[in-house]
All heavy atoms as a GROMACS GRO file, in nm:
protein
  574
    1MET      N    1 -21.812  -8.926  -2.962
    1MET     CA    2 -21.872  -8.906  -3.095
    1MET      C    3 -22.026  -8.893  -3.073
    1MET      O    4 -22.078  -8.950  -2.986
    1MET     CB    5 -21.840  -9.023  -3.186
    1MET     CG    6 -21.694  -9.014  -3.235
    1MET     SD    7 -21.660  -9.115  -3.379
    1MET     CE    8 -21.669  -9.280  -3.311
    2GLY      N    9 -22.080  -8.815  -3.169
    2GLY     CA   10 -22.223  -8.794  -3.166
    2GLY      C   11 -22.271  -8.679  -3.083
    2GLY      O   12 -22.385  -8.637  -3.093
    3GLN      N   13 -22.182  -8.621  -2.996
    3GLN     CA   14 -22.218  -8.513  -2.917
    3GLN      C   15 -22.212  -8.384  -3.000
    3GLN      O   16 -22.121  -8.370  -3.087
    3GLN     CB   17 -22.132  -8.496  -2.796
    3GLN     CG   18 -22.158  -8.601  -2.688
    3GLN     CD   19 -22.083  -8.572  -2.564
    3GLN    OE1   20 -21.968  -8.532  -2.566
    3GLN    NE2   21 -22.149  -8.590  -2.448
    4THR      N   22 -22.304  -8.289  -2.978
    4THR     CA   23 -22.300  -8.164  -3.040
    4THR      C   24 -22.265  -8.048  -2.944
    4THR      O   25 -22.318  -8.043  -2.835
    4THR     CB   26 -22.442  -8.141  -3.104
    4THR    OG1   27 -22.470  -8.244  -3.194
    4THR    CG2   28 -22.451  -8.005  -3.175
    5LEU      N   29 -22.175  -7.960  -2.995
    5LEU     CA   30 -22.141  -7.846  -2.917
    5LEU      C   31 -22.182  -7.721  -2.999
    5LEU      O   32 -22.168  -7.719  -3.121
    5LEU     CB   33 -21.991  -7.838  -2.899
    5LEU     CG   34 -21.928  -7.955  -2.824
    5LEU    CD1   35 -21.774  -7.936  -2.830
    5LEU    CD2   36 -21.972  -7.946  -2.679
    6SER      N   37 -22.234  -7.621  -2.930
    6SER     CA   38 -22.266  -7.495  -2.991
    6SER      C   39 -22.146  -7.408  -2.974
    6SER      O   40 -22.089  -7.396  -2.864
    6SER     CB   41 -22.385  -7.430  -2.920
    6SER     OG   42 -22.500  -7.503  -2.943
    7VAL      N   43 -22.094  -7.355  -3.092
    7VAL     CA   44 -21.974  -7.279  -3.093
    7VAL      C   45 -22.006  -7.138  -3.164
    7VAL      O   46 -22.104  -7.124  -3.234
    7VAL     CB   47 -21.862  -7.347  -3.166
    7VAL    CG1   48 -21.824  -7.473  -3.097
    7VAL    CG2   49 -21.898  -7.370  -3.308
    8ARG      N   50 -21.917  -7.049  -3.137
    8ARG     CA   51 -21.921  -6.918  -3.194
    8ARG      C   52 -21.788  -6.886  -3.262
    8ARG      O   53 -21.685  -6.900  -3.196
    8ARG     CB   54 -21.954  -6.813  -3.092
    8ARG     CG   55 -21.971  -6.670  -3.139
    8ARG     CD   56 -22.029  -6.578  -3.032
    8ARG     NE   57 -22.019  -6.441  -3.075
    8ARG     CZ   58 -21.933  -6.353  -3.039
    8ARG    NH1   59 -21.838  -6.392  -2.948
    8ARG    NH2   60 -21.928  -6.234  -3.086
    9THR      N   61 -21.788  -6.840  -3.390
    9THR     CA   62 -21.661  -6.803  -3.447
    9THR      C   63 -21.662  -6.649  -3.446
    9THR      O   64 -21.758  -6.584  -3.456
    9THR     CB   65 -21.658  -6.853  -3.594
    9THR    OG1   66 -21.768  -6.795  -3.668
    9THR    CG2   67 -21.664  -7.002  -3.603
   10VAL      N   68 -21.538  -6.600  -3.429
   10VAL     CA   69 -21.523  -6.453  -3.419
   10VAL      C   70 -21.440  -6.412  -3.537
   10VAL      O   71 -21.326  -6.458  -3.558
   10VAL     CB   72 -21.445  -6.417  -3.290
   10VAL    CG1   73 -21.426  -6.268  -3.281
   10VAL    CG2   74 -21.526  -6.468  -3.169
   11GLY      N   75 -21.493  -6.321  -3.618
   11GLY     CA   76 -21.427  -6.269  -3.735
   11GLY      C   77 -21.305  -6.184  -3.699
   11GLY      O   78 -21.309  -6.107  -3.607
   12ASP      N   79 -21.199  -6.200  -3.780
   12ASP     CA   80 -21.078  -6.118  -3.762
   12ASP      C   81 -21.062  -6.023  -3.871
   12ASP      O   82 -20.966  -5.938  -3.874
   12ASP     CB   83 -20.951  -6.205  -3.744
   12ASP     CG   84 -20.923  -6.292  -3.862
   12ASP    OD1   85 -20.988  -6.275  -3.967
   12ASP    OD2   86 -20.832  -6.374  -3.857
   13GLY      N   87 -21.156  -6.022  -3.966
   13GLY     CA   88 -21.145  -5.930  -4.078
   13GLY      C   89 -21.044  -5.966  -4.185
   13GLY      O   90 -21.039  -5.902  -4.294
   14VAL      N   91 -20.963  -6.071  -4.163
   14VAL     CA   92 -20.863  -6.111  -4.258
   14VAL      C   93 -20.895  -6.253  -4.308
   14VAL      O   94 -20.922  -6.277  -4.426
   14VAL     CB   95 -20.720  -6.107  -4.194
   14VAL    CG1   96 -20.619  -6.150  -4.297
   14VAL    CG2   97 -20.691  -5.962  -4.151
   15VAL      N   98 -20.889  -6.352  -4.222
   15VAL     CA   99 -20.911  -6.487  -4.252
   15VAL      C  100 -21.058  -6.519  -4.236
   15VAL      O  101 -21.127  -6.576  -4.329
   15VAL     CB  102 -20.821  -6.585  -4.173
   15VAL    CG1  103 -20.857  -6.728  -4.207
   15VAL    CG2  104 -20.674  -6.552  -4.204
   16VAL      N  105 -21.112  -6.497  -4.115
   16VAL     CA  106 -21.252  -6.519  -4.090
   16VAL      C  107 -21.325  -6.389  -4.104
   16VAL      O  108 -21.296  -6.292  -4.028
   16VAL     CB  109 -21.274  -6.574  -3.950
   16VAL    CG1  110 -21.423  -6.602  -3.918
   16VAL    CG2  111 -21.199  -6.708  -3.931
   17THR      N  112 -21.412  -6.376  -4.204
   17THR     CA  113 -21.465  -6.244  -4.239
   17THR      C  114 -21.583  -6.199  -4.156
   17THR      O  115 -21.616  -6.076  -4.155
   17THR     CB  116 -21.510  -6.248  -4.386
   17THR    OG1  117 -21.604  -6.355  -4.407
   17THR    CG2  118 -21.385  -6.272  -4.478
   18ASN      N  119 -21.646  -6.290  -4.079
   18ASN     CA  120 -21.757  -6.244  -4.004
   18ASN      C  121 -21.774  -6.330  -3.875
   18ASN      O  122 -21.708  -6.434  -3.859
   18ASN     CB  123 -21.883  -6.247  -4.081
   18ASN     CG  124 -21.926  -6.385  -4.128
   18ASN    OD1  125 -21.847  -6.482  -4.116
   18ASN    ND2  126 -22.041  -6.405  -4.187
   19THR      N  127 -21.851  -6.287  -3.782
   19THR     CA  128 -21.882  -6.361  -3.664
   19THR      C  129 -22.002  -6.453  -3.688
   19THR      O  130 -22.100  -6.405  -3.749
   19THR     CB  131 -21.916  -6.269  -3.542
   19THR    OG1  132 -21.795  -6.193  -3.526
   19THR    CG2  133 -21.946  -6.340  -3.418
   20GLY      N  134 -21.996  -6.578  -3.641
   20GLY     CA  135 -22.109  -6.666  -3.668
   20GLY      C  136 -22.128  -6.761  -3.560
   20GLY      O  137 -22.049  -6.760  -3.453
   21SER      N  138 -22.226  -6.846  -3.562
   21SER     CA  139 -22.251  -6.945  -3.465
   21SER      C  140 -22.292  -7.076  -3.537
   21SER      O  141 -22.350  -7.072  -3.647
   21SER     CB  142 -22.360  -6.903  -3.368
   21SER     OG  143 -22.477  -6.879  -3.426
   22ALA      N  144 -22.262  -7.187  -3.474
   22ALA     CA  145 -22.289  -7.316  -3.534
   22ALA      C  146 -22.303  -7.425  -3.434
   22ALA      O  147 -22.248  -7.414  -3.318
   22ALA     CB  148 -22.176  -7.357  -3.636
   23ASP      N  149 -22.376  -7.537  -3.463
   23ASP     CA  150 -22.377  -7.655  -3.390
   23ASP      C  151 -22.280  -7.744  -3.459
   23ASP      O  152 -22.295  -7.772  -3.575
   23ASP     CB  153 -22.517  -7.716  -3.385
   23ASP     CG  154 -22.615  -7.643  -3.290
   23ASP    OD1  155 -22.562  -7.565  -3.205
   23ASP    OD2  156 -22.734  -7.662  -3.297
   24VAL      N  157 -22.182  -7.800  -3.384
   24VAL     CA  158 -22.073  -7.890  -3.450
   24VAL      C  159 -22.085  -8.027  -3.376
   24VAL      O  160 -22.084  -8.031  -3.260
   24VAL     CB  161 -21.937  -7.821  -3.428
   24VAL    CG1  162 -21.832  -7.918  -3.486
   24VAL    CG2  163 -21.932  -7.686  -3.478
   25THR      N  164 -22.104  -8.127  -3.461
   25THR     CA  165 -22.113  -8.262  -3.410
   25THR      C  166 -21.993  -8.342  -3.464
   25THR      O  167 -21.964  -8.343  -3.584
   25THR     CB  168 -22.242  -8.328  -3.460
   25THR    OG1  169 -22.356  -8.247  -3.423
   25THR    CG2  170 -22.263  -8.472  -3.408
   26LEU      N  171 -21.931  -8.415  -3.372
   26LEU     CA  172 -21.822  -8.503  -3.415
   26LEU      C  173 -21.881  -8.639  -3.466
   26LEU      O  174 -21.955  -8.702  -3.399
   26LEU     CB  175 -21.728  -8.531  -3.295
   26LEU     CG  176 -21.615  -8.635  -3.318
   26LEU    CD1  177 -21.517  -8.576  -3.423
   26LEU    CD2  178 -21.544  -8.660  -3.191
   27VAL      N  179 -21.852  -8.661  -3.595
   27VAL     CA  180 -21.910  -8.777  -3.661
   27VAL      C  181 -21.817  -8.897  -3.655
   27VAL      O  182 -21.862  -9.011  -3.634
   27VAL     CB  183 -21.951  -8.741  -3.810
   27VAL    CG1  184 -21.997  -8.868  -3.879
   27VAL    CG2  185 -22.051  -8.636  -3.814
   28ASP      N  186 -21.682  -8.876  -3.679
   28ASP     CA  187 -21.592  -8.992  -3.686
   28ASP      C  188 -21.453  -8.937  -3.660
   28ASP      O  189 -21.419  -8.821  -3.686
   28ASP     CB  190 -21.599  -9.052  -3.826
   28ASP     CG  191 -21.539  -9.194  -3.832
   28ASP    OD1  192 -21.505  -9.247  -3.721
   28ASP    OD2  193 -21.522  -9.244  -3.942
   29VAL      N  194 -21.362  -9.026  -3.611
   29VAL     CA  195 -21.224  -8.998  -3.586
   29VAL      C  196 -21.145  -9.113  -3.645
   29VAL      O  197 -21.174  -9.224  -3.620
   29VAL     CB  198 -21.197  -8.989  -3.435
   29VAL    CG1  199 -21.046  -8.960  -3.413
   29VAL    CG2  200 -21.274  -8.873  -3.374
   30LYS      N  201 -21.045  -9.076  -3.721
   30LYS     CA  202 -20.955  -9.173  -3.784
   30LYS      C  203 -20.811  -9.129  -3.761
   30LYS      O  204 -20.782  -9.014  -3.761
   30LYS     CB  205 -20.984  -9.197  -3.932
   30LYS     CG  206 -21.124  -9.246  -3.958
   30LYS     CD  207 -21.152  -9.259  -4.104
   30LYS     CE  208 -21.292  -9.304  -4.127
   30LYS     NZ  209 -21.329  -9.314  -4.263
   31THR      N  210 -20.718  -9.227  -3.760
   31THR     CA  211 -20.577  -9.195  -3.745
   31THR      C  212 -20.502  -9.268  -3.862
   31THR      O  213 -20.548  -9.376  -3.908
   31THR     CB  214 -20.520  -9.233  -3.613
   31THR    OG1  215 -20.528  -9.377  -3.594
   31THR    CG2  216 -20.590  -9.165  -3.498
   32THR      N  217 -20.393  -9.214  -3.898
   32THR     CA  218 -20.307  -9.280  -4.002
   32THR      C  219 -20.165  -9.242  -3.974
   32THR      O  220 -20.132  -9.143  -3.911
   32THR     CB  221 -20.347  -9.241  -4.145
   32THR    OG1  222 -20.266  -9.312  -4.231
   32THR    CG2  223 -20.328  -9.088  -4.164
   33THR      N  224 -20.077  -9.336  -4.012
   33THR     CA  225 -19.937  -9.305  -4.003
   33THR      C  226 -19.874  -9.285  -4.142
   33THR      O  227 -19.756  -9.251  -4.149
   33THR     CB  228 -19.861  -9.425  -3.932
   33THR    OG1  229 -19.884  -9.542  -4.008
   33THR    CG2  230 -19.902  -9.437  -3.791
   34SER      N  231 -19.953  -9.296  -4.246
   34SER     CA  232 -19.906  -9.266  -4.382
   34SER      C  233 -20.021  -9.216  -4.464
   34SER      O  234 -20.135  -9.260  -4.448
   34SER     CB  235 -19.845  -9.393  -4.443
   34SER     OG  236 -19.946  -9.490  -4.466
   35ASN      N  237 -19.991  -9.126  -4.550
   35ASN     CA  238 -20.089  -9.068  -4.641
   35ASN      C  239 -20.029  -9.022  -4.766
   35ASN      O  240 -19.989  -8.902  -4.778
   35ASN     CB  241 -20.168  -8.957  -4.571
   35ASN     CG  242 -20.289  -8.913  -4.652
   35ASN    OD1  243 -20.313  -8.961  -4.767
   35ASN    ND2  244 -20.371  -8.829  -4.600
   36PRO      N  245 -20.002  -9.107  -4.864
   36PRO     CA  246 -19.928  -9.066  -4.984
   36PRO      C  247 -20.001  -8.955  -5.062
   36PRO      O  248 -19.935  -8.880  -5.132
   36PRO     CB  249 -19.918  -9.196  -5.066
   36PRO     CG  250 -20.009  -9.292  -5.000
   36PRO     CD  251 -20.042  -9.241  -4.864
   37SER      N  252 -20.130  -8.939  -5.054
   37SER     CA  253 -20.202  -8.834  -5.129
   37SER      C  254 -20.192  -8.698  -5.060
   37SER      O  255 -20.234  -8.601  -5.122
   37SER     CB  256 -20.347  -8.870  -5.147
   37SER     OG  257 -20.415  -8.874  -5.025
   38ALA      N  258 -20.140  -8.688  -4.942
   38ALA     CA  259 -20.128  -8.560  -4.863
   38ALA      C  260 -20.026  -8.468  -4.922
   38ALA      O  261 -20.037  -8.345  -4.900
   38ALA     CB  262 -20.101  -8.589  -4.720
   39GLY      N  263 -19.927  -8.513  -4.995
   39GLY     CA  264 -19.835  -8.433  -5.056
   39GLY      C  265 -19.714  -8.399  -4.964
   39GLY      O  266 -19.632  -8.317  -4.992
   40TYR      N  267 -19.705  -8.465  -4.850
   40TYR     CA  268 -19.600  -8.449  -4.757
   40TYR      C  269 -19.583  -8.579  -4.679
   40TYR      O  270 -19.676  -8.657  -4.674
   40TYR     CB  271 -19.621  -8.332  -4.660
   40TYR     CG  272 -19.751  -8.346  -4.574
   40TYR    CD1  273 -19.746  -8.418  -4.453
   40TYR    CD2  274 -19.870  -8.292  -4.623
   40TYR    CE1  275 -19.859  -8.430  -4.377
   40TYR    CE2  276 -19.985  -8.312  -4.542
   40TYR     CZ  277 -19.978  -8.374  -4.428
   40TYR     OH  278 -20.092  -8.390  -4.349
   41SER      N  279 -19.463  -8.597  -4.622
   41SER     CA  280 -19.440  -8.717  -4.551
   41SER      C  281 -19.471  -8.696  -4.400
   41SER      O  282 -19.461  -8.589  -4.344
   41SER     CB  283 -19.297  -8.766  -4.563
   41SER     OG  284 -19.209  -8.674  -4.516
   42ILE      N  285 -19.522  -8.803  -4.337
   42ILE     CA  286 -19.551  -8.799  -4.194
   42ILE      C  287 -19.429  -8.853  -4.121
   42ILE      O  288 -19.381  -8.965  -4.151
   42ILE     CB  289 -19.678  -8.880  -4.164
   42ILE    CG1  290 -19.801  -8.818  -4.238
   42ILE    CG2  291 -19.703  -8.893  -4.019
   42ILE    CD1  292 -19.915  -8.908  -4.235
   43PRO      N  293 -19.368  -8.776  -4.030
   43PRO     CA  294 -19.248  -8.820  -3.958
   43PRO      C  295 -19.272  -8.957  -3.890
   43PRO      O  296 -19.381  -8.980  -3.835
   43PRO     CB  297 -19.222  -8.710  -3.856
   43PRO     CG  298 -19.294  -8.587  -3.913
   43PRO     CD  299 -19.413  -8.641  -3.985
   44SER      N  300 -19.167  -9.037  -3.886
   44SER     CA  301 -19.172  -9.166  -3.822
   44SER      C  302 -19.209  -9.148  -3.675
   44SER      O  303 -19.158  -9.058  -3.610
   44SER     CB  304 -19.031  -9.243  -3.839
   44SER     OG  305 -19.039  -9.361  -3.772
   45GLY      N  306 -19.294  -9.233  -3.626
   45GLY     CA  307 -19.333  -9.230  -3.483
   45GLY      C  308 -19.446  -9.133  -3.452
   45GLY      O  309 -19.486  -9.118  -3.337
   46THR      N  310 -19.498  -9.072  -3.560
   46THR     CA  311 -19.616  -8.980  -3.531
   46THR      C  312 -19.734  -9.027  -3.618
   46THR      O  313 -19.723  -9.119  -3.705
   46THR     CB  314 -19.584  -8.838  -3.574
   46THR    OG1  315 -19.558  -8.834  -3.713
   46THR    CG2  316 -19.467  -8.784  -3.498
   47GLU      N  317 -19.851  -8.977  -3.590
   47GLU     CA  318 -19.967  -9.011  -3.666
   47GLU      C  319 -20.055  -8.880  -3.688
   47GLU      O  320 -20.039  -8.786  -3.612
   47GLU     CB  321 -20.054  -9.119  -3.593
   47GLU     CG  322 -20.112  -9.085  -3.464
   47GLU     CD  323 -20.189  -9.192  -3.400
   47GLU    OE1  324 -20.180  -9.309  -3.442
   47GLU    OE2  325 -20.254  -9.164  -3.298
   48VAL      N  326 -20.136  -8.891  -3.792
   48VAL     CA  327 -20.225  -8.780  -3.822
   48VAL      C  328 -20.364  -8.819  -3.773
   48VAL      O  329 -20.409  -8.933  -3.793
   48VAL     CB  330 -20.228  -8.754  -3.970
   48VAL    CG1  331 -20.336  -8.652  -4.011
   48VAL    CG2  332 -20.095  -8.705  -4.019
   49VAL      N  333 -20.429  -8.732  -3.703
   49VAL     CA  334 -20.567  -8.760  -3.654
   49VAL      C  335 -20.658  -8.673  -3.747
   49VAL      O  336 -20.648  -8.556  -3.766
   49VAL     CB  337 -20.582  -8.707  -3.512
   49VAL    CG1  338 -20.721  -8.732  -3.465
   49VAL    CG2  339 -20.485  -8.786  -3.419
   50CYS      N  340 -20.757  -8.741  -3.806
   50CYS     CA  341 -20.853  -8.686  -3.895
   50CYS      C  342 -20.991  -8.697  -3.827
   50CYS      O  343 -21.035  -8.796  -3.780
   50CYS     CB  344 -20.860  -8.762  -4.028
   50CYS     SG  345 -20.699  -8.769  -4.109
   51VAL      N  346 -21.055  -8.584  -3.830
   51VAL     CA  347 -21.193  -8.576  -3.766
   51VAL      C  348 -21.295  -8.541  -3.875
   51VAL      O  349 -21.268  -8.460  -3.962
   51VAL     CB  350 -21.209  -8.486  -3.649
   51VAL    CG1  351 -21.117  -8.527  -3.535
   51VAL    CG2  352 -21.170  -8.342  -3.689
   52GLU      N  353 -21.412  -8.608  -3.870
   52GLU     CA  354 -21.524  -8.574  -3.954
   52GLU      C  355 -21.624  -8.495  -3.872
   52GLU      O  356 -21.672  -8.550  -3.769
   52GLU     CB  357 -21.581  -8.695  -4.018
   52GLU     CG  358 -21.702  -8.665  -4.117
   52GLU     CD  359 -21.760  -8.792  -4.175
   52GLU    OE1  360 -21.702  -8.897  -4.163
   52GLU    OE2  361 -21.874  -8.779  -4.231
   53LEU      N  362 -21.656  -8.377  -3.915
   53LEU     CA  363 -21.744  -8.293  -3.839
   53LEU      C  364 -21.875  -8.264  -3.924
   53LEU      O  365 -21.869  -8.246  -4.044
   53LEU     CB  366 -21.679  -8.160  -3.802
   53LEU     CG  367 -21.557  -8.166  -3.722
   53LEU    CD1  368 -21.497  -8.023  -3.712
   53LEU    CD2  369 -21.583  -8.218  -3.583
   54LYS      N  370 -21.987  -8.250  -3.850
   54LYS     CA  371 -22.109  -8.199  -3.912
   54LYS      C  372 -22.129  -8.059  -3.859
   54LYS      O  373 -22.130  -8.047  -3.736
   54LYS     CB  374 -22.229  -8.286  -3.883
   54LYS     CG  375 -22.360  -8.238  -3.951
   54LYS     CD  376 -22.472  -8.342  -3.933
   54LYS     CE  377 -22.534  -8.323  -3.797
   54LYS     NZ  378 -22.656  -8.394  -3.782
   55VAL      N  379 -22.134  -7.959  -3.945
   55VAL     CA  380 -22.142  -7.823  -3.899
   55VAL      C  381 -22.276  -7.763  -3.953
   55VAL      O  382 -22.296  -7.760  -4.073
   55VAL     CB  383 -22.027  -7.736  -3.955
   55VAL    CG1  384 -22.042  -7.595  -3.909
   55VAL    CG2  385 -21.892  -7.796  -3.909
   56LYS      N  386 -22.362  -7.721  -3.856
   56LYS     CA  387 -22.485  -7.664  -3.893
   56LYS      C  388 -22.487  -7.516  -3.849
   56LYS      O  389 -22.464  -7.479  -3.732
   56LYS     CB  390 -22.602  -7.736  -3.822
   56LYS     CG  391 -22.735  -7.676  -3.848
   56LYS     CD  392 -22.845  -7.746  -3.765
   56LYS     CE  393 -22.981  -7.676  -3.787
   56LYS     NZ  394 -23.084  -7.733  -3.702
   57ASN      N  395 -22.505  -7.430  -3.951
   57ASN     CA  396 -22.512  -7.285  -3.923
   57ASN      C  397 -22.637  -7.252  -3.841
   57ASN      O  398 -22.744  -7.280  -3.881
   57ASN     CB  399 -22.514  -7.209  -4.059
   57ASN     CG  400 -22.510  -7.057  -4.040
   57ASN    OD1  401 -22.502  -7.000  -3.930
   57ASN    ND2  402 -22.505  -6.992  -4.150
   58THR      N  403 -22.615  -7.195  -3.728
   58THR     CA  404 -22.728  -7.154  -3.637
   58THR      C  405 -22.744  -7.002  -3.630
   58THR      O  406 -22.832  -6.952  -3.562
   58THR     CB  407 -22.712  -7.212  -3.496
   58THR    OG1  408 -22.588  -7.166  -3.440
   58THR    CG2  409 -22.714  -7.361  -3.498
   59GLY      N  410 -22.658  -6.933  -3.707
   59GLY     CA  411 -22.670  -6.784  -3.711
   59GLY      C  412 -22.758  -6.738  -3.828
   59GLY      O  413 -22.816  -6.814  -3.903
   60THR      N  414 -22.756  -6.606  -3.847
   60THR     CA  415 -22.836  -6.541  -3.948
   60THR      C  416 -22.751  -6.509  -4.073
   60THR      O  417 -22.810  -6.486  -4.179
   60THR     CB  418 -22.906  -6.420  -3.901
   60THR    OG1  419 -22.810  -6.327  -3.847
   60THR    CG2  420 -23.005  -6.451  -3.790
   61ALA      N  421 -22.621  -6.509  -4.056
   61ALA     CA  422 -22.534  -6.475  -4.168
   61ALA      C  423 -22.466  -6.602  -4.224
   61ALA      O  424 -22.475  -6.710  -4.161
   61ALA     CB  425 -22.424  -6.379  -4.120
   62ASP      N  426 -22.400  -6.594  -4.341
   62ASP     CA  427 -22.330  -6.701  -4.393
   62ASP      C  428 -22.213  -6.740  -4.297
   62ASP      O  429 -22.154  -6.650  -4.236
   62ASP     CB  430 -22.261  -6.659  -4.530
   62ASP     CG  431 -22.360  -6.657  -4.638
   62ASP    OD1  432 -22.474  -6.707  -4.626
   62ASP    OD2  433 -22.327  -6.595  -4.745
   63LEU      N  434 -22.194  -6.869  -4.277
   63LEU     CA  435 -22.094  -6.911  -4.182
   63LEU      C  436 -21.959  -6.937  -4.256
   63LEU      O  437 -21.956  -7.006  -4.348
   63LEU     CB  438 -22.139  -7.048  -4.116
   63LEU     CG  439 -22.046  -7.105  -4.011
   63LEU    CD1  440 -22.041  -7.014  -3.886
   63LEU    CD2  441 -22.094  -7.239  -3.969
   64ASP      N  442 -21.860  -6.876  -4.199
   64ASP     CA  443 -21.722  -6.902  -4.252
   64ASP      C  444 -21.670  -7.028  -4.188
   64ASP      O  445 -21.646  -7.033  -4.062
   64ASP     CB  446 -21.631  -6.780  -4.219
   64ASP     CG  447 -21.503  -6.787  -4.294
   64ASP    OD1  448 -21.452  -6.897  -4.332
   64ASP    OD2  449 -21.442  -6.682  -4.311
   65THR      N  450 -21.640  -7.135  -4.265
   65THR     CA  451 -21.607  -7.261  -4.205
   65THR      C  452 -21.451  -7.276  -4.188
   65THR      O  453 -21.403  -7.381  -4.144
   65THR     CB  454 -21.654  -7.377  -4.292
   65THR    OG1  455 -21.604  -7.363  -4.429
   65THR    CG2  456 -21.804  -7.384  -4.292
   66TYR      N  457 -21.379  -7.167  -4.218
   66TYR     CA  458 -21.232  -7.176  -4.210
   66TYR      C  459 -21.184  -7.223  -4.070
   66TYR      O  460 -21.097  -7.309  -4.063
   66TYR     CB  461 -21.174  -7.035  -4.235
   66TYR     CG  462 -21.019  -7.038  -4.228
   66TYR    CD1  463 -20.946  -7.079  -4.339
   66TYR    CD2  464 -20.950  -7.002  -4.117
   66TYR    CE1  465 -20.803  -7.080  -4.339
   66TYR    CE2  466 -20.816  -7.002  -4.109
   66TYR     CZ  467 -20.742  -7.033  -4.221
   66TYR     OH  468 -20.607  -7.044  -4.211
   67PRO      N  469 -21.243  -7.182  -3.960
   67PRO     CA  470 -21.194  -7.225  -3.825
   67PRO      C  471 -21.208  -7.379  -3.807
   67PRO      O  472 -21.142  -7.441  -3.731
   67PRO     CB  473 -21.282  -7.152  -3.725
   67PRO     CG  474 -21.324  -7.030  -3.799
   67PRO     CD  475 -21.341  -7.072  -3.939
   68PHE      N  476 -21.301  -7.442  -3.882
   68PHE     CA  477 -21.320  -7.583  -3.864
   68PHE      C  478 -21.232  -7.670  -3.954
   68PHE      O  479 -21.206  -7.783  -3.924
   68PHE     CB  480 -21.468  -7.622  -3.903
   68PHE     CG  481 -21.563  -7.542  -3.822
   68PHE    CD1  482 -21.645  -7.443  -3.875
   68PHE    CD2  483 -21.581  -7.567  -3.681
   68PHE    CE1  484 -21.732  -7.364  -3.803
   68PHE    CE2  485 -21.671  -7.494  -3.607
   68PHE     CZ  486 -21.749  -7.394  -3.666
   69ILE      N  487 -21.174  -7.614  -4.062
   69ILE     CA  488 -21.089  -7.688  -4.146
   69ILE      C  489 -20.944  -7.662  -4.122
   69ILE      O  490 -20.856  -7.725  -4.175
   69ILE     CB  491 -21.117  -7.668  -4.300
   69ILE    CG1  492 -21.102  -7.522  -4.334
   69ILE    CG2  493 -21.262  -7.711  -4.332
   69ILE    CD1  494 -21.107  -7.489  -4.486
   70ARG      N  495 -20.907  -7.571  -4.035
   70ARG     CA  496 -20.773  -7.534  -4.006
   70ARG      C  497 -20.751  -7.550  -3.854
   70ARG      O  498 -20.701  -7.456  -3.789
   70ARG     CB  499 -20.739  -7.393  -4.048
   70ARG     CG  500 -20.760  -7.363  -4.199
   70ARG     CD  501 -20.677  -7.449  -4.286
   70ARG     NE  502 -20.531  -7.406  -4.266
   70ARG     CZ  503 -20.433  -7.466  -4.326
   70ARG    NH1  504 -20.455  -7.565  -4.414
   70ARG    NH2  505 -20.312  -7.426  -4.309
   71ALA      N  506 -20.788  -7.666  -3.800
   71ALA     CA  507 -20.777  -7.688  -3.657
   71ALA      C  508 -20.631  -7.706  -3.614
   71ALA      O  509 -20.550  -7.752  -3.692
   71ALA     CB  510 -20.865  -7.809  -3.622
   72ARG      N  511 -20.604  -7.674  -3.491
   72ARG     CA  512 -20.477  -7.698  -3.429
   72ARG      C  513 -20.496  -7.782  -3.306
   72ARG      O  514 -20.594  -7.771  -3.238
   72ARG     CB  515 -20.408  -7.566  -3.394
   72ARG     CG  516 -20.367  -7.490  -3.517
   72ARG     CD  517 -20.302  -7.363  -3.477
   72ARG     NE  518 -20.399  -7.273  -3.424
   72ARG     CZ  519 -20.371  -7.155  -3.371
   72ARG    NH1  520 -20.256  -7.108  -3.370
   72ARG    NH2  521 -20.472  -7.080  -3.329
   73TRP      N  522 -20.393  -7.862  -3.270
   73TRP     CA  523 -20.398  -7.946  -3.151
   73TRP      C  524 -20.369  -7.861  -3.030
   73TRP      O  525 -20.273  -7.785  -3.023
   73TRP     CB  526 -20.292  -8.055  -3.162
   73TRP     CG  527 -20.288  -8.137  -3.038
   73TRP    CD1  528 -20.209  -8.125  -2.933
   73TRP    CD2  529 -20.375  -8.247  -3.004
   73TRP    NE1  530 -20.230  -8.218  -2.837
   73TRP    CE2  531 -20.338  -8.295  -2.882
   73TRP    CE3  532 -20.480  -8.306  -3.071
   73TRP    CZ2  533 -20.402  -8.403  -2.820
   73TRP    CZ3  534 -20.544  -8.416  -3.009
   73TRP    CH2  535 -20.504  -8.457  -2.889
   74ASN      N  536 -20.454  -7.871  -2.929
   74ASN     CA  537 -20.431  -7.805  -2.806
   74ASN      C  538 -20.428  -7.912  -2.696
   74ASN      O  539 -20.533  -7.969  -2.673
   74ASN     CB  540 -20.536  -7.701  -2.772
   74ASN     CG  541 -20.526  -7.581  -2.861
   74ASN    OD1  542 -20.419  -7.526  -2.879
   74ASN    ND2  543 -20.636  -7.536  -2.924
   75GLY      N  544 -20.322  -7.940  -2.635
   75GLY     CA  545 -20.317  -8.041  -2.534
   75GLY      C  546 -20.175  -8.051  -2.480
   75GLY      O  547 -20.081  -7.972  -2.507
   76LYS      N  548 -20.154  -8.155  -2.396
   76LYS     CA  549 -20.022  -8.167  -2.336
   76LYS      C  550 -19.913  -8.204  -2.431
   76LYS      O  551 -19.801  -8.167  -2.411
   76LYS     CB  552 -20.032  -8.281  -2.232
   76LYS     CG  553 -20.114  -8.246  -2.112
   76LYS     CD  554 -20.123  -8.359  -2.013
   76LYS     CE  555 -20.204  -8.330  -1.893
   76LYS     NZ  556 -20.206  -8.441  -1.795
   77GLU      N  557 -19.945  -8.273  -2.535
   77GLU     CA  558 -19.840  -8.326  -2.629
   77GLU      C  559 -19.847  -8.241  -2.761
   77GLU      O  560 -19.882  -8.298  -2.860
   77GLU     CB  561 -19.860  -8.471  -2.654
   77GLU     CG  562 -19.872  -8.546  -2.525
   77GLU     CD  563 -19.782  -8.666  -2.517
   77GLU    OE1  564 -19.714  -8.692  -2.612
   77GLU    OE2  565 -19.784  -8.734  -2.416
   78GLN      N  566 -19.813  -8.119  -2.756
   78GLN     CA  567 -19.815  -8.034  -2.874
   78GLN      C  568 -19.693  -8.050  -2.963
   78GLN      O  569 -19.585  -8.075  -2.918
   78GLN     CB  570 -19.824  -7.892  -2.836
   78GLN     CG  571 -19.955  -7.864  -2.764
   78GLN     CD  572 -19.973  -7.713  -2.738
   78GLN    OE1  573 -19.915  -7.628  -2.810
   78GLN    NE2  574 -20.048  -7.677  -2.636
   0.00000   0.00000   0.00000
């Protein structure tokens, strides 16, 4: 937590409308095994990982934040 990574988003013309760059800092990580306000049930034996990010636009155009709010898990246990 607290580390900042410089990232570049690449527009696909459909979901992400433009290419941009940002500094992204991980602020907090939380996990839960239940979330009644989410509108869906979490399967038994699994947990949801929630991350709080600070995103600073470092480019010259408006930054499309879609890639940051629609994250997917990439790892051994997909």
